[in-house]
N, CA, C and O atoms as a GROMACS GRO file, in nm:
protein
  456
    1UNK      N    1  11.283  10.186  10.788
    1UNK     CA    2  11.383  10.100  10.714
    1UNK      C    3  11.468  10.148  10.626
    1UNK      O    4  11.463  10.266  10.591
    2UNK      N    5  11.570  10.049  10.574
    2UNK     CA    6  11.671  10.103  10.540
    2UNK      C    7  11.658  10.192  10.377
    2UNK      O    8  11.575  10.145  10.299
    3UNK      N    9  11.725  10.296  10.339
    3UNK     CA   10  11.690  10.373  10.253
    3UNK      C   11  11.742  10.238  10.150
    3UNK      O   12  11.819  10.151  10.190
    4UNK      N   13  11.668  10.242   9.972
    4UNK     CA   14  11.673  10.159   9.851
    4UNK      C   15  11.624  10.012   9.932
    4UNK      O   16  11.629   9.910   9.862
    5UNK      N   17  11.594  10.002  10.022
    5UNK     CA   18  11.469   9.844  10.052
    5UNK      C   19  11.424   9.814   9.927
    5UNK      O   20  11.457   9.725   9.849
    6UNK      N   21  11.304   9.945   9.914
    6UNK     CA   22  11.196   9.894   9.889
    6UNK      C   23  11.192   9.864   9.682
    6UNK      O   24  11.258   9.952   9.629
    7UNK      N   25  11.140   9.778   9.592
    7UNK     CA   26  11.114   9.788   9.465
    7UNK      C   27  11.029   9.865   9.416
    7UNK      O   28  10.909   9.839   9.410
    8UNK      N   29  11.098   9.997   9.363
    8UNK     CA   30  10.992  10.046   9.245
    8UNK      C   31  10.917   9.957   9.160
    8UNK      O   32  10.964   9.845   9.139
    9UNK      N   33  10.785   9.997   9.096
    9UNK     CA   34  10.741   9.910   8.979
    9UNK      C   35  10.835   9.893   8.863
    9UNK      O   36  10.803   9.810   8.777
   10UNK      N   37  10.943   9.960   8.850
   10UNK     CA   38  11.024   9.917   8.702
   10UNK      C   39  11.146   9.815   8.731
   10UNK      O   40  11.212   9.742   8.658
   11UNK      N   41  11.150   9.841   8.866
   11UNK     CA   42  11.276   9.781   8.927
   11UNK      C   43  11.250   9.654   8.938
   11UNK      O   44  11.343   9.573   8.944
   12UNK      N   45  11.097   9.609   8.942
   12UNK     CA   46  11.031   9.525   8.971
   12UNK      C   47  10.992   9.428   8.842
   12UNK      O   48  10.984   9.305   8.843
   13UNK      N   49  10.966   9.532   8.715
   13UNK     CA   50  10.910   9.512   8.586
   13UNK      C   51  11.097   9.432   8.546
   13UNK      O   52  11.103   9.331   8.476
   14UNK      N   53  11.198   9.484   8.589
   14UNK     CA   54  11.328   9.419   8.489
   14UNK      C   55  11.382   9.313   8.572
   14UNK      O   56  11.448   9.228   8.513
   15UNK      N   57  11.366   9.304   8.694
   15UNK     CA   58  11.400   9.157   8.759
   15UNK      C   59  11.328   9.043   8.757
   15UNK      O   60  11.365   8.928   8.782
   16UNK      N   61  11.194   9.094   8.715
   16UNK     CA   62  11.082   8.969   8.638
   16UNK      C   63  11.172   8.939   8.508
   16UNK      O   64  11.220   8.825   8.504
   17UNK      N   65  11.206   9.040   8.383
   17UNK     CA   66  11.237   9.003   8.278
   17UNK      C   67  11.383   8.960   8.302
   17UNK      O   68  11.416   8.873   8.223
   18UNK      N   69  11.456   8.988   8.368
   18UNK     CA   70  11.565   8.920   8.393
   18UNK      C   71  11.567   8.738   8.432
   18UNK      O   72  11.624   8.639   8.384
   19UNK      N   73  11.505   8.755   8.503
   19UNK     CA   74  11.437   8.604   8.580
   19UNK      C   75  11.395   8.549   8.469
   19UNK      O   76  11.447   8.438   8.459
   20UNK      N   77  11.303   8.581   8.350
   20UNK     CA   78  11.215   8.478   8.289
   20UNK      C   79  11.322   8.524   8.168
   20UNK      O   80  11.261   8.612   8.105
   21UNK      N   81  11.432   8.507   8.117
   21UNK     CA   82  11.553   8.549   8.013
   21UNK      C   83  11.635   8.456   8.073
   21UNK      O   84  11.715   8.402   7.996
   22UNK      N   85  11.637   8.413   8.218
   22UNK     CA   86  11.761   8.323   8.231
   22UNK      C   87  11.926   8.361   8.163
   22UNK      O   88  11.966   8.478   8.167
   23UNK      N   89  11.994   8.275   8.116
   23UNK     CA   90  12.132   8.290   8.101
   23UNK      C   91  12.139   8.417   7.952
   23UNK      O   92  12.240   8.484   7.932
   24UNK      N   93  12.001   8.427   7.854
   24UNK     CA   94  12.014   8.536   7.833
   24UNK      C   95  11.997   8.679   7.887
   24UNK      O   96  11.975   8.776   7.814
   25UNK      N   97  12.004   8.683   7.957
   25UNK     CA   98  11.994   8.801   8.013
   25UNK      C   99  12.039   8.897   8.000
   25UNK      O  100  12.083   8.940   8.106
   26UNK      N  101  12.057   8.984   7.885
   26UNK     CA  102  12.096   9.135   7.870
   26UNK      C  103  12.078   9.293   7.835
   26UNK      O  104  11.961   9.288   7.797
   27UNK      N  105  12.099   9.374   7.827
   27UNK     CA  106  12.004   9.494   7.822
   27UNK      C  107  11.902   9.501   7.736
   27UNK      O  108  11.786   9.512   7.776
   28UNK      N  109  11.943   9.496   7.575
   28UNK     CA  110  11.855   9.454   7.519
   28UNK      C  111  11.747   9.367   7.533
   28UNK      O  112  11.629   9.403   7.533
   29UNK      N  113  11.790   9.243   7.545
   29UNK     CA  114  11.674   9.140   7.561
   29UNK      C  115  11.575   9.166   7.708
   29UNK      O  116  11.458   9.130   7.724
   30UNK      N  117  11.626   9.210   7.765
   30UNK     CA  118  11.555   9.295   7.926
   30UNK      C  119  11.447   9.379   7.855
   30UNK      O  120  11.329   9.344   7.855
   31UNK      N  121  11.490   9.487   7.799
   31UNK     CA  122  11.411   9.571   7.703
   31UNK      C  123  11.309   9.503   7.606
   31UNK      O  124  11.219   9.567   7.552
   32UNK      N  125  11.317   9.449   7.598
   32UNK     CA  126  11.251   9.327   7.437
   32UNK      C  127  11.146   9.266   7.551
   32UNK      O  128  11.024   9.284   7.550
   33UNK      N  129  11.194   9.216   7.615
   33UNK     CA  130  11.088   9.115   7.702
   33UNK      C  131  11.019   9.197   7.798
   33UNK      O  132  10.937   9.134   7.865
   34UNK      N  133  11.032   9.340   7.827
   34UNK     CA  134  10.949   9.406   7.927
   34UNK      C  135  10.858   9.464   7.807
   34UNK      O  136  10.737   9.454   7.827
   35UNK      N  137  10.893   9.516   7.698
   35UNK     CA  138  10.816   9.581   7.591
   35UNK      C  139  10.710   9.477   7.546
   35UNK      O  140  10.598   9.508   7.506
   36UNK      N  141  10.766   9.332   7.558
   36UNK     CA  142  10.671   9.246   7.436
   36UNK      C  143  10.536   9.168   7.592
   36UNK      O  144  10.432   9.107   7.569
   37UNK      N  145  10.598   9.207   7.746
   37UNK     CA  146  10.521   9.151   7.810
   37UNK      C  147  10.430   9.232   7.843
   37UNK      O  148  10.321   9.188   7.880
   38UNK      N  149  10.462   9.393   7.834
   38UNK     CA  150  10.418   9.508   7.941
   38UNK      C  151  10.338   9.580   7.804
   38UNK      O  152  10.223   9.618   7.823
   39UNK      N  153  10.405   9.599   7.654
   39UNK     CA  154  10.395   9.710   7.578
   39UNK      C  155  10.391   9.864   7.642
   39UNK      O  156  10.326   9.960   7.603
   40UNK      N  157  10.498   9.851   7.775
   40UNK     CA  158  10.558   9.940   7.770
   40UNK      C  159  10.691   9.974   7.741
   40UNK      O  160  10.783   9.901   7.779
   41UNK      N  161  10.712  10.081   7.674
   41UNK     CA  162  10.855  10.108   7.589
   41UNK      C  163  10.935  10.169   7.725
   41UNK      O  164  10.897  10.225   7.827
   42UNK      N  165  11.044  10.135   7.681
   42UNK     CA  166  11.196  10.150   7.812
   42UNK      C  167  11.317  10.198   7.728
   42UNK      O  168  11.351  10.109   7.650
   43UNK      N  169  11.377  10.288   7.721
   43UNK     CA  170  11.500  10.306   7.637
   43UNK      C  171  11.611  10.236   7.761
   43UNK      O  172  11.612  10.215   7.883
   44UNK      N  173  11.697  10.218   7.644
   44UNK     CA  174  11.794  10.147   7.698
   44UNK      C  175  11.869  10.159   7.796
   44UNK      O  176  11.900  10.070   7.875
   45UNK      N  177  11.916  10.309   7.797
   45UNK     CA  178  11.956  10.361   7.932
   45UNK      C  179  11.840  10.297   8.061
   45UNK      O  180  11.867  10.215   8.148
   46UNK      N  181  11.707  10.367   8.036
   46UNK     CA  182  11.669  10.314   8.159
   46UNK      C  183  11.691  10.187   8.192
   46UNK      O  184  11.697  10.148   8.308
   47UNK      N  185  11.703  10.119   8.100
   47UNK     CA  186  11.732   9.975   8.199
   47UNK      C  187  11.822   9.940   8.186
   47UNK      O  188  11.827   9.823   8.224
   48UNK      N  189  11.958   9.991   8.132
   48UNK     CA  190  12.068   9.980   8.198
   48UNK      C  191  12.109  10.019   8.339
   48UNK      O  192  12.173   9.956   8.423
   49UNK      N  193  12.049  10.153   8.341
   49UNK     CA  194  12.060  10.229   8.485
   49UNK      C  195  11.983  10.220   8.572
   49UNK      O  196  12.000  10.285   8.675
   50UNK      N  197  11.852  10.118   8.554
   50UNK     CA  198  11.837   9.976   8.651
   50UNK      C  199  11.902   9.915   8.719
   50UNK      O  200  11.911   9.912   8.842
   51UNK      N  201  11.974   9.843   8.612
   51UNK     CA  202  12.042   9.714   8.632
   51UNK      C  203  12.190   9.783   8.723
   51UNK      O  204  12.275   9.722   8.788
   52UNK      N  205  12.180   9.894   8.702
   52UNK     CA  206  12.327   9.865   8.789
   52UNK      C  207  12.290   9.965   8.915
   52UNK      O  208  12.369   9.997   9.004
   53UNK      N  209  12.156  10.005   8.904
   53UNK     CA  210  12.111  10.026   9.026
   53UNK      C  211  12.126   9.891   9.111
   53UNK      O  212  12.208   9.881   9.203
   54UNK      N  213  12.022   9.768   9.062
   54UNK     CA  214  11.986   9.676   9.135
   54UNK      C  215  12.108   9.609   9.150
   54UNK      O  216  12.101   9.510   9.223
   55UNK      N  217  12.215   9.634   9.101
   55UNK     CA  218  12.347   9.504   9.109
   55UNK      C  219  12.439   9.626   9.200
   55UNK      O  220  12.546   9.587   9.247
   56UNK      N  221  12.398   9.772   9.226
   56UNK     CA  222  12.480   9.836   9.371
   56UNK      C  223  12.388   9.738   9.446
   56UNK      O  224  12.463   9.640   9.451
   57UNK      N  225  12.285   9.703   9.501
   57UNK     CA  226  12.175   9.663   9.588
   57UNK      C  227  12.249   9.549   9.633
   57UNK      O  228  12.272   9.512   9.748
   58UNK      N  229  12.284   9.497   9.520
   58UNK     CA  230  12.342   9.320   9.548
   58UNK      C  231  12.195   9.249   9.491
   58UNK      O  232  12.196   9.130   9.521
   59UNK      N  233  12.091   9.282   9.428
   59UNK     CA  234  12.009   9.244   9.378
   59UNK      C  235  12.039   9.151   9.243
   59UNK      O  236  11.988   9.039   9.237
   60UNK      N  237  12.094   9.183   9.173
   60UNK     CA  238  12.172   9.115   9.050
   60UNK      C  239  12.288   9.130   9.025
   60UNK      O  240  12.356   9.223   9.068
   61UNK      N  241  12.337   9.016   8.930
   61UNK     CA  242  12.471   9.026   8.918
   61UNK      C  243  12.547   9.017   8.774
   61UNK      O  244  12.487   8.941   8.698
   62UNK      N  245  12.609   9.049   8.743
   62UNK     CA  246  12.671   9.079   8.589
   62UNK      C  247  12.779   8.984   8.583
   62UNK      O  248  12.854   8.951   8.675
   63UNK      N  249  12.780   8.947   8.470
   63UNK     CA  250  12.913   8.887   8.421
   63UNK      C  251  12.952   8.955   8.259
   63UNK      O  252  12.869   9.018   8.194
   64UNK      N  253  13.065   8.933   8.220
   64UNK     CA  254  13.093   8.961   8.072
   64UNK      C  255  13.090   8.831   7.975
   64UNK      O  256  13.120   8.716   8.007
   65UNK      N  257  13.056   8.869   7.877
   65UNK     CA  258  13.039   8.778   7.764
   65UNK      C  259  13.154   8.800   7.697
   65UNK      O  260  13.224   8.896   7.730
   66UNK      N  261  13.197   8.702   7.575
   66UNK     CA  262  13.285   8.776   7.439
   66UNK      C  263  13.247   8.872   7.360
   66UNK      O  264  13.130   8.881   7.323
   67UNK      N  265  13.333   8.948   7.327
   67UNK     CA  266  13.308   9.031   7.235
   67UNK      C  267  13.255   9.004   7.104
   67UNK      O  268  13.277   8.884   7.103
   68UNK      N  269  13.200   9.029   6.993
   68UNK     CA  270  13.168   8.982   6.851
   68UNK      C  271  13.194   9.088   6.743
   68UNK      O  272  13.200   9.210   6.758
   69UNK      N  273  13.206   9.024   6.643
   69UNK     CA  274  13.241   9.148   6.561
   69UNK      C  275  13.112   9.210   6.554
   69UNK      O  276  13.104   9.330   6.580
   70UNK      N  277  12.986   9.128   6.514
   70UNK     CA  278  12.843   9.245   6.538
   70UNK      C  279  12.834   9.345   6.635
   70UNK      O  280  12.761   9.443   6.613
   71UNK      N  281  12.917   9.332   6.772
   71UNK     CA  282  12.912   9.448   6.867
   71UNK      C  283  13.056   9.516   6.853
   71UNK      O  284  13.099   9.599   6.932
   72UNK      N  285  13.125   9.469   6.742
   72UNK     CA  286  13.290   9.581   6.699
   72UNK      C  287  13.366   9.500   6.803
   72UNK      O  288  13.477   9.546   6.833
   73UNK      N  289  13.319   9.362   6.878
   73UNK     CA  290  13.446   9.331   6.994
   73UNK      C  291  13.404   9.379   7.114
   73UNK      O  292  13.473   9.345   7.211
   74UNK      N  293  13.269   9.479   7.144
   74UNK     CA  294  13.228   9.489   7.267
   74UNK      C  295  13.159   9.363   7.327
   74UNK      O  296  13.093   9.280   7.264
   75UNK      N  297  13.188   9.362   7.474
   75UNK     CA  298  13.106   9.179   7.542
   75UNK      C  299  12.969   9.282   7.561
   75UNK      O  300  12.941   9.401   7.550
   76UNK      N  301  12.904   9.155   7.597
   76UNK     CA  302  12.747   9.214   7.626
   76UNK      C  303  12.770   9.192   7.806
   76UNK      O  304  12.850   9.112   7.855
   77UNK      N  305  12.710   9.251   7.858
   77UNK     CA  306  12.682   9.182   7.996
   77UNK      C  307  12.531   9.131   8.032
   77UNK      O  308  12.416   9.176   8.032
   78UNK      N  309  12.601   9.014   8.062
   78UNK     CA  310  12.493   8.956   8.112
   78UNK      C  311  12.434   8.905   8.248
   78UNK      O  312  12.515   8.844   8.319
   79UNK      N  313  12.328   8.917   8.289
   79UNK     CA  314  12.234   8.954   8.422
   79UNK      C  315  12.206   8.804   8.482
   79UNK      O  316  12.180   8.717   8.400
   80UNK      N  317  12.209   8.776   8.598
   80UNK     CA  318  12.123   8.720   8.668
   80UNK      C  319  12.115   8.801   8.842
   80UNK      O  320  12.177   8.885   8.907
   81UNK      N  321  11.970   8.690   8.858
   81UNK     CA  322  11.927   8.770   8.994
   81UNK      C  323  11.935   8.678   9.095
   81UNK      O  324  11.882   8.568   9.114
   82UNK      N  325  12.029   8.762   9.171
   82UNK     CA  326  12.070   8.722   9.300
   82UNK      C  327  11.962   8.662   9.405
   82UNK      O  328  11.846   8.699   9.385
   83UNK      N  329  11.985   8.571   9.517
   83UNK     CA  330  11.881   8.535   9.599
   83UNK      C  331  11.805   8.632   9.680
   83UNK      O  332  11.692   8.620   9.727
   84UNK      N  333  11.902   8.750   9.690
   84UNK     CA  334  11.880   8.864   9.752
   84UNK      C  335  11.718   8.933   9.682
   84UNK      O  336  11.606   8.960   9.725
   85UNK      N  337  11.787   8.939   9.560
   85UNK     CA  338  11.642   8.984   9.473
   85UNK      C  339  11.555   8.931   9.475
   85UNK      O  340  11.450   8.980   9.516
   86UNK      N  341  11.566   8.813   9.432
   86UNK     CA  342  11.461   8.683   9.424
   86UNK      C  343  11.366   8.717   9.592
   86UNK      O  344  11.250   8.677   9.601
   87UNK      N  345  11.428   8.788   9.705
   87UNK     CA  346  11.329   8.790   9.808
   87UNK      C  347  11.295   8.902   9.774
   87UNK      O  348  11.174   8.913   9.754
   88UNK      N  349  11.366   9.010   9.757
   88UNK     CA  350  11.336   9.150   9.716
   88UNK      C  351  11.183   9.165   9.679
   88UNK      O  352  11.091   9.209   9.747
   89UNK      N  353  11.186   9.107   9.525
   89UNK     CA  354  11.055   9.116   9.451
   89UNK      C  355  10.966   9.032   9.532
   89UNK      O  356  10.849   9.032   9.494
   90UNK      N  357  10.990   8.974   9.616
   90UNK     CA  358  10.878   8.842   9.660
   90UNK      C  359  10.828   8.963   9.770
   90UNK      O  360  10.711   8.997   9.752
   91UNK      N  361  10.887   9.021   9.864
   91UNK     CA  362  10.820   9.097   9.985
   91UNK      C  363  10.749   9.223   9.901
   91UNK      O  364  10.651   9.280   9.949
   92UNK      N  365  10.809   9.264   9.766
   92UNK     CA  366  10.717   9.366   9.710
   92UNK      C  367  10.580   9.280   9.640
   92UNK      O  368  10.474   9.339   9.661
   93UNK      N  369  10.572   9.211   9.597
   93UNK     CA  370  10.426   9.177   9.530
   93UNK      C  371  10.379   9.098   9.672
   93UNK      O  372  10.280   9.027   9.654
   94UNK      N  373  10.426   9.098   9.792
   94UNK     CA  374  10.345   9.038   9.893
   94UNK      C  375  10.299   9.232   9.907
   94UNK      O  376  10.194   9.297   9.908
   95UNK      N  377  10.386   9.250   9.913
   95UNK     CA  378  10.341   9.445  10.012
   95UNK      C  379  10.228   9.454   9.929
   95UNK      O  380  10.127   9.462   9.998
   96UNK      N  381  10.203   9.456   9.808
   96UNK     CA  382  10.157   9.497   9.683
   96UNK      C  383   9.960   9.420   9.703
   96UNK      O  384   9.853   9.479   9.687
   97UNK      N  385   9.991   9.264   9.745
   97UNK     CA  386   9.894   9.144   9.765
   97UNK      C  387   9.829   9.234   9.915
   97UNK      O  388   9.709   9.258   9.929
   98UNK      N  389   9.924   9.268  10.004
   98UNK     CA  390   9.824   9.282  10.147
   98UNK      C  391   9.760   9.415  10.096
   98UNK      O  392   9.642   9.431  10.131
   99UNK      N  393   9.821   9.520  10.014
   99UNK     CA  394   9.726   9.623   9.999
   99UNK      C  395   9.626   9.635   9.935
   99UNK      O  396   9.535   9.712   9.966
  100UNK      N  397   9.625   9.559   9.832
  100UNK     CA  398   9.489   9.540   9.732
  100UNK      C  399   9.388   9.456   9.819
  100UNK      O  400   9.269   9.484   9.810
  101UNK      N  401   9.437   9.336   9.920
  101UNK     CA  402   9.323   9.306  10.007
  101UNK      C  403   9.218   9.340  10.069
  101UNK      O  404   9.247   9.392  10.177
  102UNK      N  405   9.097   9.332  10.050
  102UNK     CA  406   8.976   9.354  10.084
  102UNK      C  407   8.928   9.511   9.961
  102UNK      O  408   8.836   9.585   9.994
  103UNK      N  409   8.973   9.524   9.887
  103UNK     CA  410   8.950   9.671   9.776
  103UNK      C  411   8.854   9.548   9.674
  103UNK      O  412   8.875   9.443   9.614
  104UNK      N  413   8.745   9.639   9.704
  104UNK     CA  414   8.645   9.579   9.584
  104UNK      C  415   8.689   9.590   9.467
  104UNK      O  416   8.736   9.697   9.429
  105UNK      N  417   8.680   9.456   9.369
  105UNK     CA  418   8.726   9.507   9.257
  105UNK      C  419   8.907   9.470   9.203
  105UNK      O  420   8.962   9.465   9.093
  106UNK      N  421   8.958   9.447   9.357
  106UNK     CA  422   9.078   9.426   9.340
  106UNK      C  423   9.138   9.309   9.438
  106UNK      O  424   9.260   9.295   9.443
  107UNK      N  425   9.055   9.228   9.511
  107UNK     CA  426   9.114   9.151   9.600
  107UNK      C  427   9.084   9.029   9.530
  107UNK      O  428   9.138   8.944   9.601
  108UNK      N  429   9.048   8.988   9.464
  108UNK     CA  430   9.024   8.866   9.396
  108UNK      C  431   9.153   8.813   9.333
  108UNK      O  432   9.262   8.865   9.358
  109UNK      N  433   9.139   8.715   9.255
  109UNK     CA  434   9.320   8.663   9.148
  109UNK      C  435   9.320   8.806   9.018
  109UNK      O  436   9.226   8.826   8.940
  110UNK      N  437   9.423   8.872   9.022
  110UNK     CA  438   9.435   8.918   8.922
  110UNK      C  439   9.418   8.839   8.788
  110UNK      O  440   9.424   8.721   8.752
  111UNK      N  441   9.384   9.014   8.707
  111UNK     CA  442   9.285   8.948   8.599
  111UNK      C  443   9.155   8.848   8.577
  111UNK      O  444   9.096   8.802   8.479
  112UNK      N  445   9.144   8.839   8.698
  112UNK     CA  446   9.003   8.769   8.699
  112UNK      C  447   8.862   8.873   8.668
  112UNK      O  448   8.845   8.978   8.730
  113UNK      N  449   8.772   8.825   8.567
  113UNK     CA  450   8.678   8.869   8.502
  113UNK      C  451   8.578   8.910   8.622
  113UNK      O  452   8.537   8.825   8.702
  114UNK      N  453   8.538   9.059   8.630
  114UNK     CA  454   8.442   9.103   8.712
  114UNK      C  455   8.284   9.128   8.647
  114UNK      O  456   8.193   9.168   8.720
   0.00000   0.00000   0.00000
């Protein structure tokens, strides 16, 4: 398979956060979304490095917003998941589902009490 085809777990979280945030997805909000929903701490540098890598793969795209006085004129980069990104995420989640199928305690709905 081609190098870079597979999504790592952090890449999956970043894509999911961007999808959840919609038009409000930029570095800081992606970081907050991941921390609030998973309890996982992530540096802003790790978030942006992952977003840049996903953009290079064509899985997300970014646009620049207007600069604001609070940001000393710097513009925010807003991110959007592309169709390829949705497919890559679906493939990654399907792979996990196939791998856990048949394993006692993991083969039912995730989060179900046993």
